[in-house]
N, C-alpha and C positions, 0 to 999 in steps of 0.2 A: 595237854594233848597235842600230839603231832598231827597236823592236818596239812592239806595242800598249800595253804597260804603260808604256813610256818616254813615249809620246805622251800617254797618259792622265795621267801624273804632271805633264807640262808644262802641260797644259790646267788641271789643278787648281791648280797654282802661279799660272798666269796669272789665274785667277778669284779667287784669294785676295789678289791685290794690291789696294791701295786704289783704289776707283772702277771696277775692271774688272767687278765683278759687279752693279753698280747697274742696268744695263738689264734683265738677267735677273731680278734680285730684284724690280724694279718690276713686270715682266710677271707673274711668279709671284703677286704679291700682288693683281693686278687681274683676271687671267683666270680663267675657270671651271676646275674641277678636270679637266674633260675635255680641256683644252688640253695639247699636248705641244710643248716648245720644242726646237729644234735649232739650235745655233750652227754656222755654215758660213762658207765664203768666206775672205777675206783673213786674218782673225785666226788661223784654224787653219792656213792655209798658211804664215803667217809663223812660227808656233811650230815647225812641222816644218822649215822652212828653217833656223831658228836651231839646231835639233838637229843637222841634217846638216852645215851649213856653219859653224856657230859664230857667225853674225850674220845679221840680217835687217832689213828696213826696220821702222820703228816702226809698229805697227798703228794705223790712223787711225779705224777703226770696227769694230763688231761686227755681222755680218749674222745675223739670226735668222729662221728659218722657224718658223711656228706652224701646228700641225695640230690638228684636233679642236674647232674653235670651232663653236658653234651657228650656224645660218644667220642668225639675227636679231641676232647679236653685232656691235656696231659697233667694229671695231678702229680704223678711221679716227677715230672719235669719241674713243676712249681716247687715241690718240696724236696728237691735234690739234697741228699744227705740225711733226710729224716726217714723214720720208719713209716712206710705206707703199705697197708694190707688191703687188698681187694677182697670183698666178701660176697656171699651169695644172697645177701639181704636185699638186693635190688638197687 
């Protein structure tokens, strides 16, 4: 059975693999303490697919939503050269 703890364990294993935590670690080191990071999208979908079906495509990227940045914080400046999309999610 796939439950919350099984998914949580898979996510923790994913981020303990070499290189997988680098984007989150970088953001944590550069963002203000008010920022909250949420990993979403294909990386999480692929982990769950692998749990259910035993295999999944290789995860190509990690989508991260960031909440709680001050209005004057320049995320685009911090991530110059990276894809940054502002959303209406708040």
